[in-house]
Every structure is written in C-alpha cells, then in structure tokens.
N, C-alpha and C positions, 0 to 999 in steps of 0.2 A: 532177342530184345536188347541184349547188351551191345550188339553192333549198332543199333539205332542211337543209344546213348553216347557211345564213343564217337560216332560220326557227327552227331549234333554238338557234342562237347568240343571236338577238334575244330569244327567250323566256327563256333562262338569264340573259342580261345584264340585262334589265329586271326580272326577278323578284328578282335578287340585288343590285340597285342600292343598296338601303338598307344592306346589309352593307358594301359598298365594300371588300372584301378581294380584291385582284387575284389572289392565289395560289389562293384558293378558286374564283374564277371560272375561272381557267386550268385547274384540275383538272376542274371540271365540263365545260368546253368540250372538254378532251382526252378525257374519258370519254364524252360524249354526241355530240359533233359530229365528232370525228376519224374514227370508223368510217364516216361517210358519205363522207368523202374517200378512205378506204382500201378502199372496197368493191370487191372483185375486182381490186385493184391487183396482187396477187401472180401471178395467172394470165393476166391480159389485158395484152397489150403496149400501152403507151401511147406516143403520139407526144411529141416534145419540147414541142410547144405545149400538149398536155394536161397534161404534168407541170408546166410553168410556170404553167398556170392553177390547178392544185391547190396549188402552192407559194404563189402569190399569194393565194389564198383563205385559206390557213392564216396567212400573214403579216398579212392584214387582220384576222383574228380576234385575233391576239396584239396587234397595234398598237392596235386599238380597246379591248382590255381594259386595257392599260397606258398608253394615251394617249401613244404614242410613234410615231416614224416612222423610216424609213430603216434605217441600220446598227444602230440600237438594238434592233431586233427580234432580230437574231442575238445580241446581247449578252444580252438577256433569256433567250433559249433556252439560252445557255451557263450563265447564273446559276441557272436553274431546272432544269438537267439534262434539258432537253427536246431530243431529237434532232431535227434538221431533217427535215421531212416527206419530202424526196427521199431521204434516207438510210434512213428507215423503209420507204419503198416498195422501195428496192433490197434491203434485208435480207429483206423479205417475199418478193420474187421469188427470191432465192437460196435461201431455205428451201423455197419451193414446188418449184423445179427440182431441188434435192437430193432431196426426198421423191419426186418423179416418177422420177428416175433410179434410186433405190433400189427403187421399185416395179417398174420395167421390168426391172431385173436379177434380181429375185426370180421373175419370170414366165419 
C-alpha cells in the first residue's frame, strides 16, 4: 500500500510544483493519498510496527511538502488543523466497533 501513496504523492507533488502552494498540495495529498494509508484501518487490527510505518509515511509526505523535519511536522499539523494519522485510525476503529456493536444488539 505504501507504493500507492508514494506514487500518487510524487504525481501530485511534481504536477503542482509550479504553483508552489503548500496548503493546496497538502489538501490534494490528504484527499488522494491518505485513503491509501487508511484503507481497512478501521476493521483490521494493526500491529504497533504497522501503525508506526503508516505514521512515518504520512510524516514524510508532510515534511516533503513543507520542506521541514522533526518536530515541525507536528507543528504544521496543528496549524493546518490536520489530525495526526494515528488519531484518525483510532477514531475510525472506534466508529467501526460502535457500529458493529449496534448491529449485533439489533440482531
């Protein structure tokens, strides 16, 4: 799955290079690349290593877009109101399990 995000990120990044607007690139990456990382994240249990790999991949995309490193990635996420990817996965898992429990109780 990481090859899909890298290929779509590179495509977006190089085609929008002449505009050089980081927020537009971030929005495009969030719209087109993030679903590859979140595919089946709500219903499939992931190991800690897999979650770290997903988080690292997302941080690489943000750091490459804004040309930053380290703790600045979290600062950019806070400024752009982007929730960290691990929190997004946890929220999706909670929503999935609540819907599952509601379905089971209805049967």
